[in-house]
C-alpha positions in Angstrom: 100.0 104.3 115.9 102.1 101.1 115.8 105.1 101.4 118.1 108.6 100.9 117.0 109.9 97.8 118.8 113.5 98.9 118.4 114.1 102.3 116.8 117.8 101.4 116.4 116.7 99.2 113.5 116.3 102.3 111.4 120.0 103.1 111.5 121.1 99.5 110.9 121.2 99.1 107.2 122.1 95.4 107.4 119.1 94.5 109.6 116.8 96.7 107.5 117.8 94.8 104.4 117.2 91.5 106.2 113.7 92.4 107.2 112.8 93.9 103.9 112.6 90.5 102.2 110.2 91.7 99.5 112.4 94.7 98.5 109.7 97.3 99.3 112.2 100.1 99.9 113.7 99.4 96.5 110.3 99.4 94.9 109.5 102.8 96.4 112.8 104.2 95.3 111.9 103.4 91.7 109.5 106.4 91.6 111.8 108.4 89.3 112.3 105.4 87.0 108.5 105.0 86.9 108.1 108.6 85.7 110.6 108.0 82.8 109.0 104.6 81.9 105.5 106.2 81.8 106.7 109.1 79.6 108.1 106.5 77.2 104.9 104.5 77.3 102.9 107.7 76.5 104.9 108.3 73.4 104.5 104.7 72.2 100.7 104.7 73.0 100.3 107.9 71.0 99.0 110.1 73.9 99.7 113.0 71.5 96.5 112.0 69.6 94.7 114.2 72.3 96.7 117.3 71.2 94.5 120.1 70.1 91.4 118.7 71.8 89.4 121.3 73.7 87.7 119.1 76.3 84.3 119.9 77.6 85.1 118.2 81.0 87.9 116.2 82.7 86.6 113.1 84.5 89.0 111.6 87.1 88.0 108.1 88.2 88.8 107.2 91.7 89.0 103.4 91.8 90.2 101.7 95.0 93.8 101.9 95.9 95.9 104.7 94.6 93.1 106.2 92.5 91.5 108.5 95.0 94.8 110.1 96.1 96.0 110.6 92.5 92.7 112.1 91.3 92.4 114.5 94.2 96.0 115.6 93.8 95.5 116.2 90.1 92.3 118.1 90.8 94.0 120.3 93.5 96.8 121.1 91.0 94.3 122.0 88.3 91.6 123.8 90.3 93.0 127.4 90.4 93.2 127.8 86.7 91.3 125.0 85.0 89.0 126.4 82.3 86.8 123.3 82.1 84.8 121.4 84.7 86.6 118.8 86.8 84.7 115.8 87.9 86.1 113.4 90.5 83.9 110.2 90.5 83.9 106.5 91.1 82.5 105.8 87.7 81.9 107.5 84.3 78.9 109.7 84.5 75.9 109.1 82.3 76.4 112.4 80.3 79.9 111.3 79.0 80.5 112.4 75.4 83.0 112.8 72.7 84.4 116.1 74.0 85.2 114.7 77.5 88.4 113.1 78.7 88.6 110.3 81.3 91.7 109.6 83.3 91.9 106.5 85.5 94.4 104.1 87.3 94.0 100.7 88.8 96.1 97.8 89.9 93.1 95.5 89.7 92.9 94.0 86.2 89.5 92.6 87.0 87.8 95.8 88.3 84.3 95.2 86.8 83.0 98.7 87.6 86.0 100.4 85.9 85.8 98.0 82.9 82.2 99.0 82.5 83.0 102.7 82.8 85.9 102.5 80.3 83.6 100.6 77.9 80.9 103.3 78.3 83.3 106.1 77.7 84.7 104.5 74.6 81.2 103.8 73.3 80.3 107.4 73.5 83.6 108.6 72.0 85.2 110.1 75.0 89.0 110.3 75.2 90.3 107.7 77.8 93.8 107.5 79.3 94.3 104.4 81.4 97.1 103.0 83.5 96.2 99.4 84.3 97.6 95.9 83.9 98.2 94.8 80.4 95.7 91.9 80.5 92.2 91.5 82.0 88.7 93.0 81.7 89.9 96.5 82.2 92.5 96.4 79.5 90.0 94.6 77.2 87.4 97.3 77.8 89.8 100.0 76.5 91.3 98.0 73.6 91.4 100.0 70.5 89.9 103.1 72.1 91.8 104.1 75.2 95.3 105.3 75.5 96.5 102.4 77.6 99.7 103.0 79.4 100.5 99.5 80.5 103.2 98.9 83.2 106.8 98.9 81.8 108.5 98.6 85.2 107.5 95.9 87.6 106.6 97.1 91.1 104.3 95.5 93.7 100.6 96.5 93.7 100.2 99.8 95.6 103.6 101.2 94.5 102.6 102.8 91.3 101.8 106.3 92.5 104.5 107.9 90.4 103.2 106.0 87.3 99.6 107.0 87.8 100.4 110.5 88.7 102.7 111.0 85.7 100.1 109.6 83.3 97.6 112.1 84.6 100.2 115.0 84.4 101.1 114.0 80.8 97.5 113.9 79.8 96.8 117.3 81.2 99.9 118.7 79.6 98.9 117.3 76.3 95.5 119.0 76.6 97.3 122.3 77.5 95.8 122.5 81.0 98.9 122.0 83.1 102.6 122.6 82.7 105.0 120.1 84.2 108.7 119.1 83.5 108.7 115.3 83.7 112.5 115.2 83.4 112.8 117.4 86.5 110.1 115.3 88.2 112.1 112.1 87.7 115.4 113.7 88.7 113.9 115.1 91.9 112.3 111.8 92.8 115.7 110.1 92.3 117.3 112.7 94.6 114.6 112.1 97.3 115.1 108.4 97.1 118.8 108.9 97.5 118.3 111.1 100.6 116.0 108.5 102.0 118.3 105.5 101.3 118.6 103.0 104.1 122.3 103.6 104.3 121.8 107.1 105.6 121.3 107.5 109.3 118.1 109.1 110.6 119.6 112.5 111.5 120.4 113.1 107.8 117.6 110.9 106.3 114.3 112.9 106.0 112.1 109.8 105.7 113.7 108.1 108.7 113.4 111.3 110.7 109.8 111.6 109.8 109.2 107.9 110.8 110.6 108.6 114.2 108.4 111.6 114.7 105.4 109.6 113.8 106.2 106.5 116.0 103.8 106.1 119.0 101.7 109.1 117.8 98.4 109.7 116.1 99.4 111.7 113.0 97.3 114.8 112.2 98.1 115.6 108.5 96.8 119.1 108.1 97.4 120.9 104.8 98.1 124.6 104.5 96.9 124.5 100.9 94.8 122.3 98.7 97.7 120.5 97.1 99.3 119.7 100.4 96.0 118.4 101.7 95.7 116.1 98.7 99.2 114.8 99.5 98.1 114.2 103.0 95.3 111.9 101.7 98.0 109.8 100.0 100.1 109.8 103.1 97.2 108.5 105.2 96.7 105.7 102.7 100.4 104.8 102.9 100.5 104.8 106.7 97.3 102.7 106.9 98.8 100.2 104.3 102.2 99.8 105.9 101.8 100.6 109.6 98.1 100.3 110.6 98.1 103.9 111.7 94.9 105.9 111.8 95.4 109.5 110.7 93.3 112.6 110.6 93.6 114.4 107.2 92.2 117.8 106.5 93.0 121.3 105.4 94.0 123.4 108.3 90.9 125.5 107.9 88.8 122.4 108.3 91.0 121.1 111.2 90.1 124.2 113.2 86.5 123.2 113.1 87.3 119.9 114.7 87.5 121.7 118.0 88.3 118.8 120.4 91.0 117.4 118.2 92.4 120.9 117.5 92.6 121.5 121.3 94.4 118.2 121.7 96.9 119.2 119.1 97.5 122.6 120.8 98.0 120.9 124.1 100.4 118.4 122.6 102.5 121.1 121.0 102.4 123.5 123.9 104.8 121.6 126.1 102.2 121.1 128.8 102.6 117.3 128.5 106.4 117.4 128.2 106.9 115.1 131.1 104.0 112.8 130.5 104.8 109.1 130.5 103.4 107.4 127.4 103.3 104.2 129.5 100.7 105.7 131.8 98.2 106.1 128.9 95.1 103.9 129.0 95.6 101.2 126.4 92.3 102.0 124.9 93.1 105.7 124.6 94.2 107.4 121.5 98.0 107.8 121.1 99.1 111.4 121.7 98.5 113.4 118.5 101.3 114.9 116.5 100.3 117.7 114.1 102.2 117.9 110.8 101.5 121.0 108.8 102.0 120.3 105.1 102.7 123.0 102.6 103.3 122.9 98.9 102.3 126.4 97.7 104.2 129.4 99.0 101.6 132.1 99.8 103.1 135.2 101.5 100.9 136.4 104.3 98.7 133.2 104.2 96.3 133.5 107.2 96.1 129.8 107.7 99.8 129.4 108.0 100.1 132.4 110.4 97.3 131.0 112.6 98.9 127.6 112.6 102.3 129.0 113.6 100.7 131.0 116.4 98.5 128.2 117.8 100.7 125.2 117.1 104.2 126.4 117.6 105.6 122.9 118.2 104.0 121.3 115.2 106.1 119.8 112.5 106.1 122.1 109.4 106.9 120.3 106.2 107.3 123.0 103.6 108.9 121.1 100.7 109.4 124.3 98.6 111.9 125.5 101.3 114.0 122.4 100.5 114.0 122.1 96.7 113.1 124.4 93.8 110.7 122.8 91.4 107.1 123.1 90.0 104.1 122.2 92.2 103.6 118.7 90.7 107.2 117.8 91.5 107.0 119.2 95.0 103.9 117.2 95.7 105.4 114.0 94.3 108.6 114.4 96.4 106.6 114.9 99.5 104.5 111.8 98.6 107.6 109.7 98.2 109.0 110.9 101.5 105.8 109.7 103.3 106.0 106.4 101.4 109.5 105.8 102.6 108.7 106.9 106.1 105.7 104.5 106.2 107.9 101.7 105.0 110.6 102.3 107.6 107.9 102.3 110.3 106.2 99.2 109.0 109.5 97.3 108.6 110.6 98.2 112.1 107.3 97.2 113.6 106.6 94.1 111.5 103.5 95.6 109.8 104.8 96.4 106.4 102.2 95.6 103.8 99.4 96.5 106.1 96.6 94.3 104.7 98.9 91.3 104.4 99.3 91.8 100.7 103.0 90.9 101.0 102.7 88.3 103.7 102.8 84.6 102.6 99.4 82.9 102.6 98.6 80.8 105.6 96.4 77.8 105.8 
């Protein structure tokens, strides 16, 4: 995990604003506005043309970037009660037909594989809902056939999770497969952005507090339910993008099968290394692990949660339903935004924000 050079930076709003030259914190805080803008775009693009359709299958396309996290989250939300097959794939399958619905997101207007998939789906009469840039091969492939929800709110590439997630939720709601209140979703994302604002000090700011817990650690993002595990996938993407952190992401049941890592997590939370000096660690060794147990669904008597509490008593439990009252899609989106803000605070403090150099000026 990238170390914080000076954790006092997190509680200095003036310095934070100075280092956030690209306005990344503000871009993340627009999640609620993205939900509202996407809902308006869906009305204008006539997403309601899918009403009454009884789909044979839902195909979720996982193109690079935000696509995999959004698709796996939608799948996790749908899985318990979905009456039709759910297919999560990199491209449209060969059997696509007029009773199928394809949902996809990309920030890459020139994604050739996606453009070919969208064209194939349209050729065979499938319903297509697409969030993508307004111009380029992808948009051209869906012209006249896809419900294209073009961006209505400018954010940097990689900051459109709320837009892509909302488009998927609205599609599934239109098909009668999932219930979601997008007004509440937008309001709760606004509330989380306010709680995570740079003006709030770390002891009252959940994103800054989370950032400090992750500094100098290897995050183990272990979900206590499928929806939480899917949010963990998105959190790993965010941390890799903005901080360079390498995470382990799994359901807690799967994590227990990773015996050496699970033992390391138990040791790290047992207090046995309470007086260990991080400076004594071999530079090539993995940073000490920190287990974060993520929960979206409240399941009384859940055996995984009971086992985790017994074996990892010092782990961080992030049970978002204990903080706010909302439907599962909203709880998941709020937790995703908290991780996004935490990753940005870490990245800005350590000088790694943007991860791949996307936001850094080009050098000769």
